[in-house]
ZASE-800405 format. One record per residue (C-alpha): z, x, y. Coordinates in steps of 0.05 Angstrom, whole numbers, plus 5000, padded with zeros to 4 digits. Last residue first. Example, Ala and Ser with C-alpha at 12.3 -4.5 7.8 and 13.67 -1.06 7.14 Angstrom:
514352734979 515652464910 
***
This chain:
526653644956 528153744888 530253174847 537453234812 539652564859 537952074814 534651364828 534750924773 536050224812 529750474861 530249924915 525049484942 524349305012 521348665055 521548635126 518548125160 514348165215 512148025287 506048215327 505448665381 498748625404 493449115409 494349855379 490049555313 496549135299 502149375347 507649315306 515848955308 514348495358 520648055327 523548375261 525247925207 529248085148 531348365078 525748025041 526248244967 520748694931 520448524855 512348664852 511547894852 514947944919 510348544945 503948194928 506647444948 507947745011 501648065025 497047435002 501846995044 499847355104 502846865154 509547285169 506947905184 508048485135 513049085138 513449385078 520349815055 520650324996 527750584974 531051114927 524951534926 523252034862 517152214887 514652194807 518951694785 520151204848 514451214887 508851344834 511750814786 511550434850 504650624858 502650394787 505549724790 503049644858 495749774833 496849224773 498848734829 492849044876 487748884811 490448164808 483947824815 484847594889 481748084924 476648534892 470348334937 472948504993 477749065003 484548984981 489549365038 496349725034 502849965075 508650205043 514550605081 519251055055 526551205037 530351775000 535351595052 541252125062 537752815044 530352555047 525852155092 518951965069 513651725137 509651495106 507151135028 499750935038 496150394983 488850304976 485049744955 479349504902 475150224909 469050124854 468750584792 465549944756 469950034699 476750324715 476649914785 480250474831 486350364874 485750924927 492151244940 494651475004 501351935002 499252635035 494652245090 487852655085 483851975073 485851675129 484752235181 478252235151 476851545174 478951615240 480950995278 482750595213 480049955190 484349415230 490549015200 493448155199 488147925246 484448015203 484848395136 479447905101 473947735155 473848485168 472948675093 465248865087 466649345141 472849655118 470249775046 462850055077 466950545111 471350715042 465050765007 462851215060 468251685055 468951734987 465852324980 471752715033 476752584974 481851934958 487852124915 488451724847 490551054825 487750654756 485549944746 484149584697 489749904648 487150104585 489949744523 495050074476 494749724416 
***
């Protein structure tokens, strides 16, 4: 018997605006110093490959993923960003969401590679990607300017789609 998954992914809508603003506001202690809320929630919502992680029973937004900077032709790769929201962290929802996101990235979008760049002290994020099958590939000093404030070192984690096919139409 197939059980309904605890979470599902869906694209954000303008109707999610206030719920997302509230989620970022209550998650400040969780997110800092790793990330900051978006400067413009409407741009955040309108990102082409932004996915909300929704708890099936409560319909709460428990987290978000974003696939960005998709490069086709010789790469078929992209970057992955994400955040969990308080009080839903540490309950396995993002891990379940990550499995769905990888299916989206590797099956529907036919990406060959997905890369996540993570600050070394962010153990929750490192745990999430390592459990999902990402491998640590390297270390990038002063890689990303977090919140437009300070250049921070990052570890580079990536996962390869072993079933990639070049028959996909771009």
